[in-house]
N, C-alpha and C positions, 0 to 999 in steps of 0.2 A: 554714710557719713554726710557731713553737711555738702561736700562735693559732688555727690553722685547725680542728684538732680540736674544739675548744671551740665554736666558730661552727656547726660541723656538726651537733654532736650535740644539736639543738633541737627537733626536729619531732615534732608530735603532732596527731592528727585528732580532730574530734569524733565521738561515738559514733553521732550523727545518721546519717550515711552512711559506711559501712564505717568504723569508729573508728580503725582501724590499717591502712590498705592496706598489702598486702605491698611494694609500692614504697617507701612511707616507712620501713618496716622495714629494706628492704634499703639505703636510703641511709644510715640511721645506722650499719650494720655496715660499709658500705664506706668511711665517713669514719674509723671507728676502726681498720677493718683497714689503711688506707693509713699511719696514723700509728704504732700501737700494737702491731700485729701480734698482741696477743691474741687479736683478734676474727676472725681469719682465718688459715688455715694451721693454726695452733697449737690452734684451737678446735674442739670436737668440735660437730656439728650433724647432725640426721636429720628426716626427715619421716616419719610414720606415718599408717596409715589404721585407725583402729579400727574394730571389728565393731560392726554396728547390732544390738542386743538386741531393739530393738522399735520400731515405728511404728503409729499409728492415728489415726483422726479421732474427735472426739467431737461429736456434733450435738444440736441443740435439737430436731429433728424426730424424733430416737430417743433420748430423753433417758435411757432405761434399758436400751437394748439394744447391745452391742458392736458396732461397725462392722465388726469382724474377722469377724463372723459372716457378713452377707448380701454384703459388698462390700469386701472387704480392698485392693483393687487402687489405690485412690487415698488420699491425703492432700488437704487442703485448707485454706484460708483463707476459704471462701465465706461472705458474709454478704449476703443478697438474698432478696426475697420473703418476709420473716417467718423466714427460716431462716438460722441462725448455726452455722459449723463452726470448730472449732479442730483442730489437729495436734499430738500429741504424738510425741517420738522419744527414744530413749536409746542411747547408745552405750557400749561397753565400753571403759572406759580402763585397767583393770587390767593390760595389757600393756605399757603406757609405761613405760620405764625410771624408776627413783627419782633424785632427787638432781639434776635437771634445772630449767630454766624454760622455760615455754611463750613463744615469740617469735612465734608465729603461728597461726591455726586458721582454717579456712574451712568452711563447711557449704554443700553444693551440692545443689540439687533440680532436678529436669528436670519443666516445665510440661507439663499436659496439658489441652488444650482442650476436653474432654469436656463441660463445663458453661460454658464461657465463658473470658473472661481477666480482665485487669485494665487496661480501656482507660483509665482516668483516672489511672493511676498512684498509686493508693491505698498508704497504707503498709502493708508487711507486717513484723511486730514479731516478734522472739524474745525470750522470758523463760525464766528459771530456775524449774523445776519444784521444788516444797518437799517434796513427800509422794511416797513410793513407789507405783507403779502396775504393773498388767500389761496387755501388749497384747490378751490374750484376754478380759480383764474390764472394762477401762476405758469409761466411759461420760461422757455429759454430767453426770450427777449423781453418778457413784461411781468413786471411782480403783480400787478392788477390790470384789469381789462383796460386798455387804452392808456396805461401808465407803464412806461419802459423803465427797466433797470437802467441806471447810469452806464453799467457794463454788462452787456450780453453775459448770460451764465449765472448772474447774482451780485448783488453788491455786499461783499462779505470782508471781514478783517480778521488778522490774528490777534496776539495778545499785545502786538505794539500798536495795533491801528493801522496797518498796512494790510492791502489785498494779497494774499497768496504768499504771506510772509509770516513765519511763527505761528503756526495753528495751534490752538488751545490743547489740541490732543492728536495722538497718532496711534494707528495700528497698523502692523504689516502681516496680520495673521492671514493664513493661506486660505482659511476659509472650509467650506464642505457643506453640503446639503444637511439642514437641520443644526448646523453648528452656531452656538451664539457667540458674539464678539462684543467685548465690552470696552468702552473709552472710558478713561476717568476725566470727566468734565467739572471738578470740583472748581477750578479757577474761573470758567466760563460761568456757571451757575452763582459762585459769589459776585462776580461783575454785574450780574442782571439783580441779584437780591441785596447787596450791600453797596454796590457802585454806582456809577453815574450812568450806567447804560440801560436803554429801555430793553425789554425782552421783545425782540423781533424774530426770535428764533436761531437756529443753527444751520449750517450747510455742510455736506460731506463731499469731499471730491476726491479722486485719486489720479493716476497716471497711466499712460499707454499700455496695453496689455493685460489690464486688470478687467475682468468681465464680472465681478462680483455683484449680485443681486441680494437683495434682502426683503423679507415678509413685512408687507405694510400692515396698516389696521384693517384694512379692508381684505386681508388675505383670508381665504376660506378656513384655515387651520391654524394660522398665526405659529406663535405667539406675536403679538404687535410690538412695536417699540416701546421701551420701557425706560423712564427715568428715575432714578432713587436719589434721594436729598437726604444727607444726615444734617440736623440743625444741633447747636450746643448754646449753652448759656453764651450772651455777648461777650466775647473777649478776643484779645489781639495781644501777643507777645513777642516783643522785639529783642531778640537776645544781642543785637549790635555786633555783630561778628561771627558768633559760633555757628549760626545758621546760614550764613552768606557764603557762596562757593566762592573759594580762592582768596578768602580775606586772611590778610596776613598784617602784622604789627608794622606801622610806617606807611602802607599803602591807603590809596583814597578808599574813602566808604563805596561800597557797592551802591548802585543805581538800579534797583530799589534795594533797601536792606529787608532781609525777609521777616514775615509773620511766621513763627515756629508753631502756631496752632491752627490758623485757618488760612486763607488766602488773601488777606489784607495787607500785600506787600506795599512799602512804603519808598515812593520815589524821592531822590534829592528836589527839595524846592529851590534852593540857591547855594552858592558856594559849594565847597569840597571839604566836609568832614573827613576824617582820617582815623585809621584803625591804631588803637593803643594797646600795649600789654599791661598798662597800669589799670588793674580791675579790683572791685571790692570784695570779691570772695573766692575761696578756695576752688570752685566749680567753674568760674569764668575765665576765659583764657583773652578775650578782647572786649574792649568797651570803644566808644565812638569820642573824638576829640572834636570839639566845636570851639577851641580856642581860637580868638580873633573877634571878627564882626562877619555877619552876612553869611552865615551858613545854617541850614535848617532841612529838615525832612518834612514832606508834605504830601498827603494823599486825599484825593476828592472822595467824599463818602465816609461819613462817621462809622465808628465801631458799632454805636448804638445810637438810637434816637431817645433812650430813656434818660431821665434826669434824677431818679430816685434809686435807691439800692443797687448802686453804680459805684465804681472807683477806678483810679488810676495811681499807679507806683513806679518809682524809678531809684535806682542808685545815682548819686550825683557826686561830683568833685569841682568846687568851685575855685577858680583861681585866684580871686579875691573875695573880700566880704562883700562887694558890690558888683557882681558878676554879670551886668547888664547893660545894654546901651543907654547912654545919657540922652534921655528924654525931657527937655527943660531941665529942671533942677534934680531929676528923679533918675534912678537907675532901673530899669525894668527890664525883664527876660523871662521868656517862657521855656518851661522845661518840657512838658507833655502835656497836650491839650486835646479835647475832642469836642469839636463843634467850632463856632465862628466867635472870635474875640471882637472887642470893641462896640461902643456906642449902644444905642438902644436897641440895634438889632442884632446884637450878639447872642450867642446860644451856648448851652454847655457850660462846663467847667474843666479846670485842670489844675496843674502844679506851676507855680512861677516864684521869681524873687522879685522884691520890690524894695528899694532902699535899705539891703542890709538884711532882709528877713525872709525866710521861707514863708511863701502865703498860699492860700487857694483864690485863683482867680475866676470869678463867676462873669460869663461873657457880656451879659448886657448889664452889669451893675459895677463890678470892680473887685477890689482885693478885700479878703477878709484875713485880718492880722490875728494871729495866735500867739505873738511872742516869740518866735523862735528863730534866733539870730542865725545869720550865715557863718560857719566856720571855715576858712581858705584852707585848700590844700588838705581836705580831710574828707574821705568817702563817707556820704552821709545816705541814708535809706529814707525816701519821702512818700507818703501816701495821702491822697485827698480822697474821702470816701464821703458818699451820703447816703445814710442808712435812716429810712424811715422819716425823712424830712430834715435830717439833722446833718449838717456838714462838720465834718473833723478832719483836723490835718494829724498825721501820724509822723513823727521823727523817731527813727531807728526803732520803729515797732510801737512806740509810746504815744499815747494821745498827749498832745500839747495844748493849754488854753482849755476854752470851755467849747463845747460844740454849738452850732450856729443855725438857726433856723430863719434869720432874718429874710435871707434872699432864696427863692426859688428859681433855679436856671430856667431860662426859655428852652423849648424842646429843638434840638438840631434836626435840619431838615436833610433830605437825602443828599443834596450837593454841598454840604457843609464839610469841612475838612478835619483831618487828624494833623497835628503837628509834634516834632519832637526837636526840640533845640532853638528854636526861635519861631518867629510867626509875623508876616506883614503886617496882618489886621487891617485895621481901617484907619490908623493912626501914623504917626511918624516914626521911621526907623523899622527894622526888622525884629526888635527885641530879643536879639540872639544872645544865646547863653554862653558866657566865656569859660569854658571848662569841659569836663568829661561828662558823660552820660553812658549808663549800662542798665541793663535788663528792665527793660519798658514794659509795663503790662497795663492793659485796659481790661476790667472785669466786672461782672455783675454777679448778683446774688439774690437768694430769697429774702423778702423782708424778715428782719430780727435774726438771721442767721450769721451775720458777719462776725468775725472773731479775729483781730490782728494777729494773735498768737498762732493761727492755724492759716490764715488765708493771705499773709503776705510773704514775699520773697525775702524777707530780713534775713533768714537763716544766718544768726550770728554764729561766731566761730566757738566752739566748744573748747574747753580745756585742752591743752595740747597742741602741738603745731599743726600747722596746715600750710603748706609752700609748695611751690611750682617755680622750675626754671627749664626753659626750653632753649636758652642760648641764642636766642633770636636776635643777634647782635651782627652789624655790620663790619666792625673792625676788631682786631685783635692786638693785644692779648686780653684775657679776662680781666684783668684788674680795674676795678673802679667801674664796670659794668653794673647797673643795678636794676635790670627789668626781673620779669616774673611777678611773683606775689608771696605774702607770707614772711617776708624777710625783714631785718632790723637795720639793714646798711647795703653797702656795695660790697663787691668780691674785692679781696685784699690778698696779697702774697705772704707766705710764711717766711718772714726776715729772720725769725730765730733758727731756722733750718739751714745749715750749710751746705752749699754748694746746689741748693735747689733754685730753679728758674721759675719765670711766670707761665702761667697755663695759657697755651694759645689757642686760637680757634680757627677752626677750618669754615671759612664763610660760604663755601661752596655746596655744602650738603648737609642732611640730616640723616641720621640713622634709621634704616627703613623699619617701621615697627608694624607694619601693614598685617604681617604674619601673627601677629598677638591680638589683632582684631582693634587696635588702638588707631585712632587718627593722629598722624603726627602733628603736633601743634607748634613745634618747635620753628616752624616755618624754613628757612634756608640754612640754618646752622647747625654744625654738630661740633661738640667739644673734642677736642684732639691735643694729645701731648705735645710738646715742643722737645728740645733736645735735652736727653738726660732726665732727671727726676724734676718733676714740677709738683707743686701744691698751690692750693687756692682756699681761702677760708671765706665763711660768711656767717654772720649773726643771724640767728631766728629773731622774729618779732617780740618773741616772750620765752622764757624760759619755761621748759617743760618737765613735768616730774612725774614718775611712775606712781607715786602717791595720789596723783588726782585722775589718772587715765588707767585702762587697763593694759594698754600696749601702744607702742608708738611703732609706726611702719613707715618703710620707703620703698621707692622702685626706681629702677633706672634702665636704661638699655646701655649695652657694654660690647664691646668688639676690640678685637686685636688683630693687626694685619701680619703679625708674624708669630711664630713659636717664641716663646719668652725663655731669655737665658737668665734674667734677674730673679731674685727671690721673689719680688712683687711686681705685677704689671699695672695695675690701677684699682681703684675702689672709692668708697666714700666712707667717711666717718661721722658718726654722733660724739660730740666733744662737750666737756666741761671741765676746766681746770685742766689737771694732769691726767684726767680719765678719758677713755675713749672707746667706743665700739666701732670695730671696722668690718665693712663688708666688701671682700676683694672679688673681682671679676676673675682675677688670674693669678696664680702664683707657681712657683716651682720648686717641687718638694723634693725630698733627700733622693728619691728614684727617679728624678728627672720629668716627672709627670706634670700636668699643669691642670691641678685642680681649682676648684673655690674654696675660699678660706673666710672664716669668722675668727676676728682676733679680739680679745678683751683685756684692755689696757688699764692697770689701776696701779698707782703707787711704785710704778717702775717694774711691776711683773706683767707678764705677757702670758696669756693662755691662747692657742692656736687650735683650729679645728678644721681639717681640710676634708674635701669629698668631692665626688664628680669628676668632670672633665670640661675644660674650656678649650674649644678647639679655635684655631686661628681663622679669620674670614668669616666668622659666624656670628651674627648678631644675636644676643641674649637678652632676654628680659629677666632681670634681678631683683627678686623682692626680698627685703630684710624686714625682720621683726625684732624688737626689744620689750621683753615682758618680765614681769614680777613672778618668780617661780615660789615654792613651798619655803625655801630657806634662802633667797637670794634673786639674783636677777638671771635672765638665760636669753641668748640671742639665737636666732633663727635665719637661713638663707634658703630661699627656694630659687632655683634657675630654670629658665623655660626656654629650650631650644626652637629654632624655626619650625613651624608645624606643629608644636604642642600647645593646646589651647588651654589658656590660664584657667584656674578653677575659679568658680564665682565667690568663693568663700574658704577660710582656711579653719572654721569652726569645727570640722569632723577631721582635721589632719591628725594623724598618729606622728610619732617622731620619726618613722620612717619616710612619712610622706615629703619632708624637708630633705633638702639636698644636703644641707649642714646644719648641724645643731651643737651649739656649744655647751660645755658643762655650766651648772649652776655656779654662780661667782657673787661675792659680796661687792656689789657696786653701787653708787648711789642713785643711778637710774634717772639723772638730772641730766639735761640737754639744754645748752645755749647757743651753740654755734655747730658749724657744718665745714667740714673738711673735705676737699678733693684732691686726690692723689693720681698720679699717672706717670708712666715711663715711656719710651719710645713706641709708637705704634698702636697705643691705646687710646680708645675713644669712648667718650660718655655723652649720652643724650638723655632729654626726658626725664628730669630727677622731678619725683613726686614724694612729698613728706605728708603724713596724716595719722589718724587715730583709729583707723579700721582697714582691714583688707580692701573694702570695696573702695575706700577714696584713692587708693593708689593702682588698684589693679583692674578694678570693673570696665568692662571695655566700652569705648564709645561707638554709636551706631551709625557715625557718618558714612561709613563704608557698607552699611545695612549687611551685616553679616548674618549667618545663620542663626547664631543666638537672638539677634534683633527680629528676625522674622518668626522665631518660635514664640517669643514673649508677644509679639504683635498678633500672631494668631489666637493664643491663648485669651488675650483681652478681647479681641474681636468677637471670638465665640462667646465669651461670657457676657458682652453687651447686647449681643444679638439676642440672646437668651433672656436676658432681664428685660430687655425692652419690646419683647415680641408682641405683648397686648397693645402696647403704644402703636408700633407699627402697623398692625394690622386694622386698628381703629382708624388710621388714616390713610389707608390703601385705597 
């Protein structure tokens, strides 16, 4: 369902060990391909093997003599017995086609045990060289004959621009004669291809005790060092939270915020945007709040230099109808932009708001008005697309006004920026956007192939409820809190239930969902019962009916810290009027056991069905389903204990596959609110409501589970097969 793609597109790997494994990258594209189409089939992709221009060792025992003269056969990261060796390599990237993005790159060297190996698994690090050198002249002290390095041993930096800090990639393989070692260098190659850095090659180094050597391009039997680079159609996708490590509602925005497709991570340009759990869609858990002035993200180096068959889209929520800086008598704000704004030297185009309207801004010209007014405090999807020379604004997936061919944007150059949330430009003010921004994507497409119905991230809600609550609140009780998404109001107490008290929150923990392959999204808070019986209610944002959808699903995590003696421990209800369907995590039956239960309440009658066993001090994933049967409605409950892998679908379930199955019952099948019930020691967290099993159960890949790896491997194999001819033609 609509939430699935958002939950899949979240994976990032640390630079420490293969920062962006190909399997992780493939999973991202598989999820997108399965749902959007523009990342598979219609998307161009090819892998290239650039020519090696030069490779050499530089050595402390030969500080002024090029190693290419006496023994060019080897490269090494040798550091032993007072001798230190580094290796430098440079590949020719000039043959790579322009206007794409790097989505993967790997460097492979073959080990040679001529002087030993790396028995202790010491780090072998890759850095970016900052000064030009020649293979025939480079030494430990000099990069060219008569031109010394600034620092003996090479001028090189890591991802943060500092020498010997934050390497681009690391391997701690122990090696062995003839064993290949591969480093993920996607970030490094992207910095050369799309970023502001010239390609001066890379440097490899290690630490004392490592004797590892590698075969150079001059080695008699080889194979020589090889660089493989995968390019895709130009695009960048900023989820504004889901792909950012450690991101949580209320915390400052990461610097940088991650590109979920390639390596075009976006640093903060000014101010401190913050994460918010106010989001536009069921699958988005976080957005970025730019409220106030002077906050934006900026990166040097555009996504692409293309100005046609290209677009940018974003979800936005404006705090007012004029959510921009006051510049003279006008209100102007940048939402998302590829290129440089302002004056006759401006380039590219993007999304902006000007005097209360959503507009397209063309760098060197100005605004194109399409008559699209800004609505305050309402999530709106925007897209600016230039297709075969025609610029068109889309609002919530629908073209507004008429396409314009009046202005042709100037071509961005290599050091022009990307902006989100504002832009200092060349004029007055930062042009900061006062509001929230989510799911920003820059993308390209083949001429004449753009289809807004398929190629935009509008993903409007289908009929039926789509809601999420992670209880990510800093204060207790639950009453009046209104986070999450898909709700029609705040939580409120059950005033008509005598003896009930408000639901309290445990703000120190979340229930552990890692065993179910979910990334916990509730942040710091788990829901816990207070003293006695507790209730809370919340309205959905729209009434749902089984007349319009096949089924309505929910899932939640449940745990009790003691064996229950009450009839009910806790659970969740779907409600409308006096009717409700309850999915209980723990009850006490006539035999004193503690099973799961489904209750159907209608017109004062109650039908109860019990099965399974709910053990104390155990976190369960509970999935509920309400569906229309042949002669009425029926409810189902599936409980997963720790160590049980959730199914990918319930399509092939027999009745025996469910933990609890209710009888058929004549019930209206309409839902307009949600009730939470708990007694002492019962905890609930991570509530999801949707219209498919996948929307509430399909695991997220941030933990890089076996399922993710399997899916990734499948797509990687498929794409390698499909593009085999393309790769060979460029090798």
